[in-house]
Each structure stands twice: as C-alpha cells, then as structure tokens.
C-alpha positions in Angstrom: 36.4 9.2 35.9 40.1 9.9 36.2 41.5 11.9 39.1 42.5 15.2 37.6 43.3 17.2 40.7 46.5 19.2 40.5 47.5 17.7 37.2 45.8 20.1 34.8 46.8 23.6 34.1 44.3 26.5 34.1 44.4 26.6 30.3 43.6 22.9 30.1 40.7 23.4 32.5 39.4 26.3 30.5 39.7 24.3 27.2 37.8 21.4 28.9 35.0 23.7 30.0 34.8 25.2 26.6 34.6 21.8 25.0 31.9 20.6 27.4 29.9 23.8 26.8 30.0 23.1 23.0 28.9 19.5 23.6 26.1 20.7 25.9 25.0 23.3 23.4 24.8 20.6 20.6 22.8 18.4 23.0 20.4 21.2 23.8 20.0 22.0 20.1 19.1 18.4 19.4 16.6 18.3 22.2 15.1 21.5 21.0 14.6 20.1 17.5 13.1 16.9 18.9 10.5 18.6 21.0 9.7 21.3 18.4 6.0 21.1 17.5 6.8 20.9 13.8 9.1 17.9 14.4 6.5 16.2 16.5 3.8 16.8 13.8 6.2 15.6 11.1 7.0 12.4 13.0 3.3 11.8 13.6 2.5 12.3 9.9 5.3 10.0 8.9 3.9 7.2 11.2 0.4 7.7 9.9 1.5 7.6 6.3 3.5 4.4 7.0 0.5 2.8 8.6 -1.8 3.8 5.8 0.7 2.5 3.2 0.9 -0.7 5.1 -2.9 -1.0 5.4 -3.4 -0.1 1.7 -0.8 -2.7 0.7 -2.5 -5.4 2.7 -5.9 -4.4 1.3 -4.6 -4.5 -2.2 -3.2 -8.1 -1.7 -6.5 -9.2 -0.2 -8.6 -7.7 -3.0 -6.3 -9.1 -5.6 -6.6 -12.5 -4.0 -10.4 -12.3 -4.0 -10.6 -11.1 -7.6 -8.3 -14.0 -8.6 -10.5 -16.5 -6.8 -13.7 -15.1 -8.4 -12.0 -15.0 -11.8 -11.0 -18.6 -11.4 -14.6 -19.5 -10.9 -15.6 -18.0 -14.3 -12.5 -18.5 -16.5 -10.7 -21.7 -17.1 -6.9 -22.1 -17.2 -6.7 -21.1 -20.8 -8.6 -17.9 -20.2 -11.8 -19.0 -21.9 -15.1 -18.3 -20.0 -16.8 -21.2 -18.2 -20.2 -20.9 -19.8 -21.8 -23.3 -17.3 -21.1 -20.7 -14.6 -21.2 -17.4 -16.6 -24.7 -18.0 -18.1 -26.6 -18.6 -14.8 -24.9 -15.6 -13.2 -25.7 -13.4 -16.2 -29.4 -14.5 -16.0 -29.6 -13.7 -12.3 -28.0 -10.2 -12.9 -30.4 -9.5 -15.8 -33.3 -10.6 -13.6 -32.3 -8.4 -10.6 -31.7 -5.4 -12.8 -35.1 -5.9 -14.5 -36.8 -6.2 -11.1 -35.1 -3.0 -9.9 -36.1 -1.1 -13.1 -39.7 -2.4 -12.8 -39.8 -1.3 -9.1 -38.5 2.1 -9.9 -40.9 2.5 -12.7 -43.9 1.6 -10.5 -42.8 4.1 -7.9 -42.7 6.9 -10.5 -46.3 6.1 -11.7 
C-alpha cells in the first residue's frame, strides 16, 4: 500500500472514499445474492439435475450395451434371427406363460 499521507487533497480523499463505498456496496450486493435462499435452492436444483442427467446418461449407455449384447445372441451379423437360439427361448417363454396361466386358473377355481 502506497504512503498517501500529506499528498492527497481533501477532494481526492472524498473521491476515494466514495469509490470504495461503491465497490463495497457492489460486494455486499453480490454476497446478498449468493446467500439468498432462492439462489441457494436454485444452485442445489442445478446440481441435482446435473447429477440426474449424468446418472441417466450412464444408465442409458449400460442398458444400450446390454441390449446390444442380448441382441447379438439372437441375431447374426446380417440381421437374420439365429433360430438355434430363438426357438429354445421361445419354447421356454411359452412354457412359463402356460404354467402361470394354469396356476392362475387353478387359484380361481
């Protein structure tokens, strides 16, 4: 800090005080905005939304990868179904659905 004793006029000192008051007022306004409940809630919402978006994005990538892997098991490179894998799975699904339907029917009777 420079030594300003006896080198400034009263007008310069008043101007410096006025300038410092304006800077202080701006700083206090900024602090007031930062600690305002709406600002805090808005910042928290933004962080939550960013985290949710990130989590949803990762989940989408994982689900897409899993679907691609399952699809690769039942479809060849040309897009035709692999009957040696589709038929047994279809039979199992039909059997399970049939057993569930039979069980539901027995409970009603």
